[in-house]
C-alpha positions in Angstrom: 0.0 0.0 0.0 1.3 3.4 -0.9 2.2 5.6 2.0 0.2 8.8 2.5 2.2 11.9 2.1 1.1 14.3 4.8 0.7 17.9 3.7 2.7 20.7 5.3 -0.4 22.2 6.8 -1.0 19.0 8.9 2.5 17.9 9.7 4.1 21.2 10.3 7.9 21.3 10.3 9.9 24.5 10.9 12.6 25.7 8.5 15.3 24.4 10.8 13.9 20.9 10.7 12.1 21.0 14.1 8.5 20.1 14.8 6.2 23.1 14.9 5.3 23.8 18.6 8.0 21.8 20.5 10.9 23.0 18.3 12.5 19.6 18.6 14.3 17.3 16.2 13.6 13.5 16.3 17.0 12.7 17.8 16.4 15.0 20.8 13.8 12.9 22.5 14.3 9.7 24.6 11.9 6.7 24.7 11.1 7.5 28.4 9.6 10.9 28.9 8.5 12.6 32.1 5.8 15.3 31.4 4.8 18.3 33.6 2.6 21.3 33.2 4.9 24.0 34.4 8.0 24.8 32.3 10.0 25.6 35.5 9.3 22.0 36.7 11.3 20.7 33.9 14.4 22.1 35.6 13.3 20.4 38.8 13.3 17.1 37.0 16.6 17.7 35.1 18.3 18.7 38.3 18.6 15.0 38.9 20.2 14.3 35.5 23.8 13.2 35.3 24.2 14.7 31.8 22.2 17.0 29.6 22.0 16.9 25.8 19.7 19.7 25.0 17.5 22.4 26.6 14.9 23.8 24.2 12.1 26.2 24.9 9.2 27.6 22.9 6.1 29.2 24.5 5.0 26.9 27.4 6.9 24.0 26.0 10.4 23.3 27.5 12.4 20.2 26.9 15.5 18.9 28.5 16.9 15.5 27.5 19.7 13.8 29.5 20.6 10.8 31.5 19.7 9.6 35.0 21.8 6.8 36.4 22.7 5.9 32.8 19.2 5.9 31.5 18.2 8.4 28.8 15.2 10.5 29.8 13.4 13.5 28.4 11.6 16.0 30.6 9.0 18.1 28.9 6.4 20.7 29.9 3.0 20.7 28.3 1.2 23.7 29.8 -2.3 23.6 31.3 -5.2 21.6 29.9 -6.1 18.8 27.5 -5.8 21.0 24.4 -2.1 21.7 25.2 -1.2 18.1 26.0 -3.0 17.0 22.8 -0.4 19.0 20.9 2.5 17.6 22.8 1.5 13.9 22.5 0.9 14.2 18.7 4.2 16.1 18.2 6.2 13.5 20.3 4.6 10.8 18.2 5.6 12.6 15.0 9.2 12.9 16.3 9.3 9.2 17.1 7.4 7.7 14.1 7.4 10.0 11.1 10.0 10.4 8.3 10.4 14.2 8.2 12.0 14.2 4.7 9.3 12.0 3.0 6.5 13.3 5.2 5.1 9.9 6.0 4.8 7.3 8.8 7.9 5.1 9.2 7.7 1.4 8.6 8.9 0.6 12.1 7.1 1.8 15.2 8.9 3.4 18.2 6.9 3.1 21.4 7.2 6.0 24.0 6.7 5.7 27.7 5.0 8.9 28.9 4.5 9.7 32.6 2.9 13.0 33.6 3.8 14.3 37.1 1.4 16.9 38.3 -0.8 18.4 41.0 -4.4 17.8 41.8 -7.3 18.2 44.2 -8.3 15.3 46.4 -11.9 14.1 46.6 -11.8 11.4 49.2 -10.8 11.2 52.9 -8.2 8.6 52.2 -6.4 10.9 49.6 -5.6 14.0 51.8 -3.1 16.7 50.9 0.3 15.1 50.3 -1.0 11.8 48.8 0.4 10.6 45.5 -2.3 9.2 43.2 -1.7 7.3 39.9 -4.6 7.5 37.5 -5.5 3.8 36.9 -8.6 5.2 35.2 -8.9 8.8 33.9 -12.3 10.3 33.4 -12.4 12.9 30.7 -14.6 16.0 31.2 -12.7 17.7 28.4 -14.1 16.2 25.2 -10.7 16.0 23.4 -10.8 12.3 22.6 -14.1 12.5 20.8 -12.4 14.3 17.9 -10.5 11.1 17.1 -11.9 7.9 15.5 -12.2 4.4 16.9 -12.0 5.6 20.6 -14.1 2.7 21.8 -11.0 0.4 21.6 -9.3 2.4 24.4 -12.3 3.5 26.5 -13.9 1.7 29.5 -17.5 1.8 28.2 -19.0 0.0 31.2 -17.4 2.5 33.6 -18.8 5.3 31.4 -22.3 4.0 31.6 -22.1 3.7 35.3 -20.7 7.2 35.6 -23.6 8.8 33.6 -26.2 7.0 35.7 -24.4 7.5 39.0 -23.8 11.2 38.5 -27.2 11.8 37.0 -25.3 13.7 34.3 -26.8 17.2 33.6 -24.1 19.0 31.6 -25.5 19.4 28.1 -23.5 18.6 25.0 -20.6 17.0 27.0 -20.3 13.3 27.8 -17.6 12.0 30.1 -15.3 9.3 28.8 -13.0 6.9 30.7 -9.6 5.6 29.6 -7.2 3.2 31.3 -3.6 3.8 32.1 -1.1 1.4 30.6 -1.0 -1.5 33.0 2.7 -2.3 32.8 3.6 1.4 33.3 1.1 1.7 36.2 2.5 -1.3 38.1 6.1 -0.2 37.6 5.5 3.4 38.8 3.1 2.5 41.7 5.3 -0.3 43.0 4.5 -2.3 46.1 5.4 0.0 49.0 2.2 2.0 49.2 3.8 5.4 48.6 1.7 5.9 45.4 -2.0 4.7 45.4 -4.1 3.9 42.4 -7.2 5.9 41.8 -9.7 7.3 39.3 -8.8 10.8 38.2 -11.1 13.4 36.6 -9.5 15.5 33.9 -11.6 18.7 33.8 -11.6 21.2 30.9 -11.2 24.1 33.3 -10.0 25.0 36.8 -13.0 26.7 38.3 -16.6 25.7 37.4 -15.6 22.4 35.7 -14.0 21.4 39.0 -17.0 22.7 41.1 -15.4 26.0 42.2 -18.1 28.7 42.5 -17.1 32.3 42.3 -19.5 34.9 40.8 -21.1 32.6 38.2 -23.6 29.9 39.1 -22.8 26.2 38.4 -24.7 24.1 35.9 -25.0 21.4 38.5 -24.5 22.6 42.0 -24.5 19.0 43.4 -22.0 17.5 40.9 -19.0 17.4 43.2 -21.1 15.7 46.0 -22.2 13.1 43.5 -18.6 12.6 42.3 -17.4 12.1 45.9 -20.2 9.5 46.5 -19.9 7.6 43.2 -18.8 4.0 43.3 -18.3 1.6 40.4 -16.9 -2.0 41.0 -13.8 -1.4 43.1 -13.4 2.2 41.9 -14.2 5.6 43.5 -13.2 9.0 42.1 -10.1 10.1 43.9 -9.0 13.5 42.4 -9.3 16.3 39.9 -6.7 17.5 37.4 -6.8 18.7 33.8 -4.7 16.5 31.4 -4.7 12.8 32.2 -7.6 11.7 30.0 -6.3 13.3 26.8 -2.7 12.1 27.6 -3.8 8.5 28.3 -6.4 8.3 25.6 -4.4 9.7 22.7 -1.3 7.8 23.7 -3.2 4.5 23.8 -4.7 5.2 20.4 -1.2 5.7 19.0 0.2 2.6 20.7 2.3 4.4 23.3 2.3 3.8 27.1 1.0 6.6 29.3 0.2 7.3 33.0 -0.5 10.3 35.2 0.7 10.6 38.8 -0.4 13.5 40.9 0.4 15.0 44.3 -2.7 16.1 46.1 -2.4 19.7 47.0 -6.0 20.7 47.7 -8.6 18.9 49.8 -11.9 19.5 48.1 -14.0 18.0 51.0 -12.0 19.7 53.7 -11.8 23.0 51.7 -8.0 23.3 52.4 -5.1 24.1 50.1 -1.3 23.7 50.2 0.4 26.3 48.0 3.9 25.3 49.4 4.0 21.9 47.8 7.5 22.0 46.1 9.0 19.5 48.5 6.2 17.0 47.9 6.5 17.3 44.1 10.3 17.0 44.3 9.9 13.7 46.2 7.4 12.5 43.6 9.7 13.4 40.8 12.6 11.5 42.4 10.3 8.5 43.0 9.2 8.4 39.4 12.8 8.7 38.1 13.9 5.8 40.3 11.0 3.6 39.0 10.9 4.6 35.4 
């Protein structure tokens, strides 16, 4: 079968041979990639590196590739939200699996391991501030995955049905979806010592109303967070809120990559408390992920 030549308006390559948003060349990324929202957090990750090959920045996207205890690792920032991480996952895939000169997909597939390290709000008594939660399931309130075809093969449809019924879903024109983390990556990062717990993480498409924060505007469903906290399906309960895990894990799975989100709880949504001085906790989580990657 003849390979599709992708037009320059879809696979956008800069004049220096780098991919459009990330400003990276294929040889500048490792197979193992730690992702974070904040560009300054890339430096926190790279602080542990023994060597550094490159340090590239464009907009909210910063990338440092180096080695940690002899293992080649890339640290990259993706900004805030599912729309941003959708850009990053697709451009990382292009860097790994596209021929830039012929503008087509390569014959051999290169699988990436993507672990996002972030912050989130806890929704259960057993996930208070300071808890590390790995998103065994990610619940998308963002809608990003619905723009792709064949999503049923990576979604947990039974969980979705239970969610719609259990939450008595009232948000018009938006249907939550559920995606699994990669099992092998999940088990490796969580380990067996109890430091990181498994959970179900909601990826919201905003920070305020989509996560139940009420300021001057009313909420479409004033009871949604209470229903989320009370929801149970099989062995799952919803543990935390963040903004990127569903797009990351869903798109990565569709592309054949392995992905996982691990978050440090910095806000207690039931207790109405917040820790803004969380650098030490994130630093420990970064070190833990590096050791287990």
